C-alpha positions in Angstrom: -24.4 -61.8 0.6 -26.0 -59.8 3.4 -23.3 -61.0 5.8 -20.6 -60.0 3.3 -22.1 -56.5 2.9 -22.3 -56.2 6.7 -18.7 -57.2 7.1 -17.6 -54.5 4.6 -19.6 -51.8 6.4 -18.1 -52.8 9.7 -14.6 -52.7 8.2 -15.2 -49.2 6.8 -16.4 -48.0 10.2 -13.4 -49.5 11.9 -11.1 -47.8 9.4 -12.8 -44.4 9.9 -12.6 -44.8 13.6 -9.0 -45.8 13.5 -8.2 -42.8 11.3 -10.0 -40.5 13.7 -8.1 -42.0 16.6 -4.7 -41.6 14.8 -5.6 -37.9 14.0 -6.5 -37.3 17.6 -3.2 -38.7 18.7 -1.1 -37.0 16.1 -3.0 -33.6 16.3 -5.1 -31.8 13.8 -3.5 -30.3 10.7 -3.2 -26.5 10.6 -2.6 -23.9 7.8 -1.2 -20.4 8.1 -2.7 -17.8 5.7 -0.1 -15.0 5.4 -1.7 -11.9 3.8 0.1 -9.8 1.2 3.2 -7.8 2.3 5.0 -4.9 0.6 7.7 -5.6 -1.9 10.1 -3.2 0.0 10.3 -1.0 3.1 12.8 1.5 4.3 15.0 1.1 7.4 13.1 2.4 10.4 9.6 1.8 8.8 7.0 -0.1 10.7 6.1 -3.3 8.9 2.7 -4.9 9.7 2.2 -8.6 9.1 -1.4 -10.0 9.1 -2.9 -13.4 8.5 -4.9 -16.3 10.0 -4.2 -19.6 11.6 -6.8 -22.2 10.7 -7.6 -25.9 11.1 -6.9 -27.4 7.7 -9.8 -29.7 7.4 -12.5 -27.5 8.7 -11.2 -24.0 8.0 -12.0 -22.9 11.6 -9.8 -20.3 13.1 -7.5 -21.2 16.0 -7.4 -18.6 18.7 -4.9 -17.9 21.5 -2.1 -19.8 19.6 1.4 -18.4 19.6 2.9 -17.7 16.2 6.3 -16.5 15.3 7.3 -14.1 12.4 10.6 -15.4 11.0 13.4 -14.1 8.8 14.3 -17.3 6.9 18.0 -16.5 6.4 20.3 -18.7 4.4 22.3 -19.3 7.6 19.3 -20.1 9.8 16.0 -18.7 10.9 15.8 -15.5 13.0 12.7 -14.8 15.1 11.7 -11.2 14.4 8.7 -11.1 16.7 6.1 -13.4 18.2 2.4 -12.9 19.0 -0.8 -14.8 19.7 -3.8 -15.2 17.5 -7.0 -13.5 18.3 -10.6 -14.6 17.8 -11.1 -16.8 14.7 -7.3 -17.3 14.5 -6.5 -13.8 13.1 -3.1 -12.3 13.9 -1.4 -8.9 13.5 2.2 -8.2 14.2 4.1 -4.9 13.8 7.7 -4.1 14.3 10.4 -1.6 13.1 12.7 -2.7 10.4 16.4 -2.3 11.4 19.6 -2.7 9.4 23.0 -3.5 10.9 25.0 -3.4 7.7 25.4 -0.2 5.6 23.7 -1.7 2.6 20.3 -2.9 1.4 19.2 -6.4 2.5 16.4 -8.9 1.8 14.1 -10.4 4.4 12.7 -13.8 3.6 9.6 -13.5 5.7 7.5 -16.4 6.9 5.2 -17.2 9.8 5.6 -20.4 11.9 3.3 -22.2 14.3 5.0 -24.8 16.5 1.8 -26.7 17.3 0.3 -28.0 20.6 -1.2 -31.1 22.1 -4.3 -30.5 19.9 -2.8 -29.1 16.7 0.1 -29.9 14.4 2.6 -27.1 13.7 2.7 -25.4 10.3 4.7 -22.8 8.3 3.3 -20.2 5.9 4.6 -19.5 2.4 7.7 -17.3 2.2 7.4 -13.6 1.2 10.5 -11.6 0.0 10.8 -8.1 1.2 13.6 -5.7 0.3 14.8 -3.5 3.2 16.2 -0.3 1.6 18.5 2.3 2.9 16.8 5.6 3.5 17.4 8.2 0.8 19.4 11.4 1.6 19.1 14.6 -0.3 21.3 17.7 -0.4 19.3 20.9 -1.2 21.1 24.1 -2.0 19.2 27.3 -1.0 19.2 30.9 -2.3 21.8 30.5 -5.0 21.9 33.1 -7.8 22.5 32.0 -11.4 25.7 34.1 -11.7 27.9 36.3 -9.6 30.5 39.0 -10.1 34.2 38.6 -9.7 35.4 39.2 -6.1 32.0 38.4 -4.5 31.9 36.1 -1.5 28.5 34.5 -1.5 27.2 32.2 1.2 26.5 28.7 0.0 23.6 27.4 2.2 22.5 23.8 2.0 20.4 21.4 4.0 20.4 17.6 4.3 17.0 15.9 4.3 15.4 12.5 4.0 11.8 12.1 2.7 11.1 15.8 3.5 12.6 15.8 7.0 15.9 17.4 8.1 18.6 14.9 9.0 21.9 15.2 10.9 24.5 13.3 8.9 27.3 11.2 10.5 29.9 12.8 8.2 29.9 15.8 5.9 32.7 16.3 3.4 32.9 19.6 1.5 35.4 21.2 -0.9 35.6 24.4 -2.8 37.6 24.5 -6.1 39.3 21.2 -4.9 40.3 22.5 -1.5 38.7 20.9 1.6 36.6 23.4 3.5 34.5 23.3 6.7 31.0 24.7 6.6 29.3 26.2 9.7 26.4 24.4 11.2 23.3 26.4 12.1 20.8 23.8 13.3 20.1 20.2 12.5 20.9 19.4 8.9 21.6 23.0 8.0 25.0 24.3 6.8 26.5 27.5 5.4 29.9 28.2 3.8 31.1 31.6 2.8 33.3 31.4 -0.2 36.6 33.3 -0.7 36.5 36.0 -3.3 35.3 34.4 -6.5 37.6 34.2 -9.5 36.5 34.6 -13.1 35.1 31.6 -14.8 33.6 28.6 -13.0 33.9 27.8 -9.3 32.9 24.5 -7.9 31.5 23.5 -4.5 31.3 19.7 -3.7 29.3 18.1 -0.8 29.3 14.4 0.3 27.2 13.3 3.2 26.7 9.9 4.8 24.7 8.4 7.7 24.2 4.8 9.0 21.0 3.4 7.6 21.0 5.9 4.8 22.3 6.1 1.2 25.5 8.1 0.8 24.9 11.0 -1.5 27.0 13.7 -3.2 26.3 16.9 -5.1 28.4 19.4 -6.9 27.4 22.9 -8.0 29.1 25.2 -10.4 29.1 29.0 -9.6 29.5 31.1 -12.7 31.3 34.4 -12.5 30.8 37.1 -15.1 
């Protein structure tokens, strides 16, 4: 009985030793913890990605390891940026979101570690981030509620995005259905002097567009007493 028990103990020890030996040859398993990311960002915004690379079995951080931030596109993975982990395996990566197409897009974000002689590679869970076009706004300035027949008011407007003046790529304007050209007096600022106003309603239309921004239009009606 004692011999049998001894044989069992020896067998278990050999199995454990064999498992440890296999793990050493194959490398230690790793896990990437990817912290929460925003649901959406605007084109041109700085996006910060943070997390930690750890050894799966012990939870110890792995420092000085290269990790890659990936856009897991349907057509293949695109490396957005790469960096190295710091003390305890923590990492931080920041880059500017760009947009090649004139429309919103979705980034399927994940972090990848390709492994080393000591550690097995791993991939984080995927985070979905919407990259939105920047908003454009057309603001009309100094307009009265009504005018007299024959007056030639100046229509002044500015183009902004999130409170800052923006120079559009294209500006289309019309007055009472006729294409007109406003004068430019500084970035994002425009003025148009109307012909003598006719009785009734006169309409001024503006459409502006810029790559990376939403196209926007506004129309105002000038009432004449």
